[in-house]
N, C-alpha and C positions, 0 to 999 in steps of 0.2 A: 392507572387505566390499563385494562387488559387488551390484548389484541382484538378479541371479539368486540369490545366496546369501540376501539379505534376504527375498525373497519366497517362499522354499522353504517349502512346507506352510503358507502363510499364507492367511487369508481376506482378499480384497482388494476394496475398492470404488473406483470411479473417479468423480470429479466431472467430468461431461461437459457442457461449456458450449455446444458447437456450433461453437466456434472451432477453428482449425487446431492449436493446441497440445494441447488435450485430446484431439482426434481422433487425433493421432499417438501419444499415450499409450496409447490403446486398441489401436492397431495394434501398438505395441511389445510390449505384454503378450500380445496374441493371437499374435504371432510366437514367443513363448516357450511356446506351447501352452496359454495361459490363456484363460478366458472370464469375465472379472470382471463383477460386477454394476455397472451404470452408473446414475448418479443425476443428474438435471437439477434444480438448485436454482432454484426460482421465487421471485424477490424483487423483482419489478417493481411498478409503480404499480397502484392499484386498477383493475379491469377497466372500470369506468364512466368512467374519466378518458380524456382525449384526448391525453395526452402521447405523443410519438413514441418508440416503443420497438421494438427489434428482436427481442423475445423469441420471436415466432412463427417467424421465420426460424431463430433459434438452435435452437428445438425441432425443427424439420424437419431441420436438419443433424445434431443429436445422434441423432435417431431413425435416420437413414440410416447413420451410422457404427456404432451399436450393432447394427442389423440385419445389416449386412455381416459383422461378426465374431461373430455368434451370441451377443451379450451381452444379457441382459435389461436394460431401461431403465425406471426409475420416476421420476416427478416428485415432488419433495419441496417442499412449500409452506412456505417460511420468510419469507413476506411479512410476517406480523405481527411476528415476531422482529426483522426488519430495521428496520421502521418504529418499533418501540418501543425497541430497544436502540441500533442504530447512528445512527438519526436523532436520538434523544434526546441521545446523546453529542455529535453534530455541533452541534446547535442550542444546547446548554448551553455548549459551548466558544465558539462565535462570539458568542453573546449576552454572554459575559464578556470579549470582546476578544481571545480566543486564536485561533490558527490550527490547526484540527483536521486529521486525516488519516483520513477515513472508510474508505479502502481498508485501512489497517492494522487498524482495529477490525473490519472486515467479516471478515477472515481469522480473527481470534480468536473473534468472537462468532457468526458465521454458518457459514462454510465448515468450520471445525474445531470450532465450538461447537454451535449449534442443530442442525446436521446430525448431529452425534454423538449428541445426545439423542434425535433421532427415529429414526435408522437406523445411524449410524456405530458405535455401541457393539457392534454385532454383528460387526464386522470387526477384524482385526489391523492392517491398513494402509489408509490413505486416500490414493489416488493422485490427483495434480492436475497440471495443465500449467504449473506455475510454473517459471520459470528460476532454479533454486536446486538445491543438492546437499546431501547429508548425509554425514558420515563418523563413524567410531567411533575413539576413542583407545584406548590400550593398557589402560585401565581399564574399557572398555566403555561410556564416556559417548558419547552421540550429540550431534553438533554440526551446526549449520546452516552451510553452506559456500557461498561465492559461485559463480556460474556463470562459465564462461570468456567469455561474451558480456557485456561491461561495459555495453552499451547496454540490453540486455533483462534483466539481473540483477534479481531481485525479492526478494532477501533483505531489503531494507529494508521491504517490505510484510509480511514474515513475522516481523519482529523483536519483535512483542508477543504471539505465540502462547505458550501455556503449555508447560512441559516435557513433560507427558503428551501434548499435541497433537503436538509435534515427534517424540515417540517413535513415533507412528503415521503420520507423514507420509512419503510416497513421491513422489519427483520424477523420473520416468523420463526426461524430456527435459532435465534440468538440466545435463548434460554437453555438450549440443549448442549450436552457434551458431544464431541464428534462421534464417539462410539454409539451414542444413542441415535444419532441421525443415520448411521450405517445400519443399525438394527431396524429402524423403521423402514428403510429402503429394502432391506432383506425380507422383512415380514410382508411388505406389500408387493414383493417381486418386481421392483422397479428395475428397468434395464440397466440403469446407471449404478446400481447398488455396489458393485465391486470395482468401479472405475477408480483409478488412482487419482489423488489430488493433483491438480495442475501445479507445476513448479516453474520457477523463473518469473520473468517480468510479464505481467498482464497477459497479453495474448500470445507472447512469443513462443510458448510451449517448448519444443525441443531446439529452437533456434538459439545458438550460442550468443551470449551477450556481447562478447568481444567481436564476433562477426557482425553483429548489429552496429557496433561502433565503427568498425573498420569500413563498413559500407558507406558511411556518411563522412567520416573524418579521415580515412586512410591511415597511414602510418607516418610518424615523425620521430625517427631514432634519436636517442640522446644518451648521455652518460648516466651510469648508476654509481653513486659515491657512498662510501661508508660515512655515516653522520659524524661519528666521533673523530675520525682521522682524515677525512677527505680523500681516502684511498679509492681509486677507481677499481670497481670489481666487475664491471660488465656494461652492457648496453641495453636500454629499453627500446621498445618499438613505438612508443607513444605514451605520454603521461596519462592520457585518458583511459588507458587500459588498467590503471592501478588506483587503489583507494588507500587513504590513510588507515593504518592498522592491518593492512593485508599481510598475510603470512603464508599463503598457499599460491602455488602456480608461478612463483617468481623465476625459478629455474637457474638460480645462481649457486655455484658450489660453495662449500664451507658453511652452510646454513645451520640452523634456520635463520632467515632474514625477515625483518619486519619493515614495512614502508612507514616512515615517520614524517616525511615532508616531500612536497612537490614544488620545485622552483619553476613556475611557468615561464618566466622571462628568460631564464638561462636554459630551459628544457632539461633540467637535471632532476633525477629521482634520488632521494636520500633514503637509505635503509640503515637499520641498526642490527647488530649481531647479538645473538644470545636469546634466551627464552624469556619472553614477555618483558622486554626492557622498559624501564620507567619512562623513557622518551615516548613510548606509545600510549601513555595514559594521561588523562586530564581529570582534575577534580572541579575545575571552574571554567566556564565558557559562556559566551555572550549569545543571546538570541534577540532578534529584532523584528519589529512589525508583526506582533503576535496576531494570529488569526483566531478569533473567538467563534466557536461553534454556536453559542447561545448568547449573542450580544444583548438580547432583550433582558437578560438577567444581570447585566452589568459587565464592565470590562476591567474589573480589579481582581487580579489573581491572588489567592491566599499566599502567605509567606511559606508555609510548609506544604510541599507537594510531592508527588511521585512522577517519574517520567520514563520515557523510552527514547532511544535514538535509532533503534533498528527493531526489526520484527523478531522479538524473542519473548519468552514467557516471563522474564524478569521485569519488575518495576523498581526503579532505583529511587530511594528517598533523597530529598534535596530541600534546600531553602532557596527562595528567590530574593534577589536584591534589585530594586528598581533603579534603572538608569535612563538617561534620555533616549527615547525611542525603543526601549526594550528592557531586558532583564539580564542579570548575571545569574546563571544557575550554579549554585554551590552544592555539588553532589556530596552525599554522605560517605562515598568511597570513590576511589579513582576508577574512571571508565575507560575501557580500551577502545581505541579507534575513533575518537571524536574527530569529525571532519567537517569543514565548512561546506554548506549546501545540504547536509543531512537535516531532516526534520526532527526537532525535539518535540515530542508529543507530551503534553502536560495533563496530569490527572490530579484528583484530590489525594489527600494523604492516605486514604484507604484504597486507592486505585479503583474507584467505583465510577465516578463521573469523569468524563473527558472534557476538559475545558477548551482544547484546541491545540494548535501547534505553531511553530515558527522555525525558520531556518537558522541553523547555527552559523554565526558569522566569523568567529575566531575560536 
């Protein structure tokens, strides 16, 4: 089914961020003769805080694009929902020693969640600037499908949305390469054409992630020990500032060092010396409570799959072994930095369809 067929006679809302991707979404829909309602989701810090945030410029860009194509624009304040739901999830995970992904939960809880409760329920489709696609099988089941741009593909960030959210999701730029989107924006003289892609976690922009953690969790100093010898090499400021596999920003002499374990009970950070030590790699790990994006098509995963555990262009081949409550992922090669709490996103063997995701447990 083409986008033109999917949008026929549908009520469409666009989540317009002010960036080049969502701006091109509005252009594409307008070129089809549509004037969709546009919404800017506000989820920044409190107005009385002095954190560096680009939301004002985002709003200016969004306003310019909506005005140009005759689309109404409204601001939807999801600030409270973000800071109570996504921040709670993030802090609970890091406090327990896990590695969370706030971007993944922001899509489920805010962009396709809180927005739906406030405004989205009035629409048949919610269009966003994600680099992802959807397709329907012969039984009418809707699947999340990867973008042809492996660097920009964002299916991993969408792998925890609910099936009813996927049913309403529309990704008009999903079949483009990023360079093509830039070229369209340049050709159409969109104000956002040369804006840099946002970096970091969801709305945080230039806000440092460690400052974000420090704000809510403070600091809790403890020892840093060499994994092989138990030798004390320094002190950390809090285990939540570190992730398994981390090798930058540790600040200890005699490196490079790699984080290989966090002992939450003893408040000890273990590191290993040398370049890419085997202790930082895993070939087998457990995932539980798998979240299926298209449960209507069944909940049995194939034995041979590809997967990601972080936002990278690479898809890793693996086989799945069924266990009680989940699966053991047997990767075709050792993976660096496998950490509990990360989402393992599972695709078919051709990394075309995304089946869903689950947290790594060990």
